[in-house]
C-alpha positions, 0 to 999 in steps of 0.5 A: 932455190931454197927450200921453204925450211931454209928460206929466211923468214919474214923479219917481223915473224922471226923477231916474234919467235926470238922474243917468245924464246927470250922471254920464256928463257928469261923467266925460267932462268930468273926462277932458277937463279933466284933460288941460287942467290937465295941459297947463298944469302938466306936459305942457310938461316931459314931452312938449316938454322941448326948448322954452322953458317958455312955448313948451312951454306953447303946444305943450302947449295945441296938443295940447289944441286938437286935441281940439276939432278932432275934436269936430265929427266926433264931433258928425256921427257920433254925431248921425247915429246918435243920430237914427236909433238912439236917444240911449242907445246912443250915450251908452254908446259915447261914455263907453267911448271917452273913458274908454279914451283917458284911461286910455291917456294915464295909461300913455303913455311920455314924451318922455324914454322914446320921443322924438317918438313921445310927443307924437304918441301924446298927440295921437292919444289927444286926438283920440279924447277930442275925438271922444267928447265931440263926441257926448256933450253932445248926447245927454246933454242931449237924454235929459233934455230929452226925458224931463223936464216941459216946465214945468221943462225949463230946470231939469232940462236944466241938470243935465247941464250941471253935469257940466262944473263937476263934472268940473272940480271932480273933475279939479282936486281930484285934481290939487290933492291930488296937488300938495299931497302929492307933491314936484314931482319925484314929481308930474312923474315918476309922480304925474300919471298917477294921475288919468288911470288913475282914469278907468277906475274912474269909467267902470265906475261911469258905465256901470252907471248909464247902462245902467239908463235907458230911451230917450227917449220923445219919440224913440221916439214920433218913430221910430214916427211916421216908420216909420208915415207914412214921414216920414223922407225918407232924407236924412242928418241933416246935410243935413236940419239944414242944409236946415231949421235953418241959421239955428238952427245959426248962432245956436247957434254964435254963442251958444257964442262967449262961453260957450266962450271965457270958460270956457277962459280962466277955468279953463285959461288962469288956471293959466298966467297966475296962475303966470307973470304974477302969480307965484302958486303952482300949488297956489294957482291950483288951489285957486282953480279948485277952490272956484270950480267948486263955486260954478259947480256950485251956480248952474247949476240956479238959472240953469236954473230962472230960464230957465223963468220969464223965458225962455232969451234974457234969462238968456243975454244977462245972462251974455254981457254980464256976462262981457264987462264982468267981464274987465278987473276979472278980470285986475286982481284976479289981478294982485294975487296975493292968494288972496281976489282970485283967488277972487273973480275966478274965482268971479264969472266962472264965475257969469256963465258959468253964466247962459249955460251953464245955459239952453243945454241947453234952448235948443239942444234946443228949436231943432230937430225931434226927428228931427234934434235930436241932429245939430242941437244937436251940430253947432251946439255942437261946430262952434263949439268949434273956433273958440271953446274950442279955440284960447282958451287957445292965443290967450290964451297967445300974446297974453300972450307977445307983449304981456306984458299982459292987456289984449289977452286981455280984448279978445279975450273982450269981442269974443266976448261981442259976437258972442254978444249979437248971435246970441242977440239975433236968436234967437227965444224957445224956452221954450214950444216942444213937443219932440214935433214929429217933422219941420220943419213949414215951410221958413222956416229954423226947424225948429219952424215958429214965427215967434214964440217965444210959442206961447201967443199963437200958440194964441190966434190959432188957429195950432197947430204942435204935435203933436195933443193936446200941451199948451202948458206 
């Protein structure tokens, strides 16, 4: 017999949960990526007009990186209240904050109108975006992971991950349409504002869907048990995470290195490199990312399903090794300047990235006990983004400016891939872990209290660390 928390939910209910998580992450990533694309294409002229073009791009990417600096704070705050109040309430708040900040950017006066106050206000709004996104990711993937069928957790939990390429697809598609239909002067004057103002409409749709779903049953069960047994020791979730899950936090941070850095090099920095070093038009570069993002969206659930069959670690390791090996061919293809070569470079890069990104949701969720899962998953993911994704376009642009070559950039991504291979290599397989565990069952630094990731073997040996009545998938 399976416990209520681990029994497969009704198909229609699960699909609604997945849709709510997906629409929310799509909108929030649309807002976040829209800023990145605009930073590469127009913000250097609109908010840093007195700088050399490449220096202006560096300053523009610096405001882009500031958003990442706020993500750990968002992870701490949203994780704390998400582990105490529930996943759903915090997801609604994160969506409102992100959408409001993006809409405000669309109304922001430029440097020509208010001078240096313009980049200051832009930076403040970017901080709000980062704070909101820091709390969004953990809640969205947990809502699905804790509702879903344990046997297919990797597949279902990968769907919120498709919000990243979907948001990239939407943001790049809108920008591509505008650059194709507007002159450069019209786009730089007012056209760039349209995608940001569109966020207001998207947020209303996202709220309508997200408010219709139920709270995670695993969290409700954990909360009831904690109240009944006084299991919550009163410590802040951050303290509990670092006390019981410090090893898992470090593994999650290491796992994010190659995934985060490669993604922003492939999708954000490519708009700079292709249009400057390879002399490709903005339209061609945008179209390349647009098509490749569609492929990225399609392969993520497939990688997630594969992780259900062979494990999270093998799929993740394949992606990290693949991205590292692809970097030199990636830039060689872009240097050719041909659309087909650019498309091949970006598409293969994003397919390999998907092998890391797809199992990441289930992998990180399975590392942490229920009462600190929101905090643990968010902290591990978002603290890594400060040193990984945040400076990636900035570092890549600086390396290009200094060496006028793609070789240092390739080595930069390869180094990140090595770090990820080490982190995931020392991790334990989590595919069979039971999410119903409320609190850590041992003090070995692994909150699940499982030394061997194969819980089926542990059961055969007579050691059951799962909740009573829970089923091993």
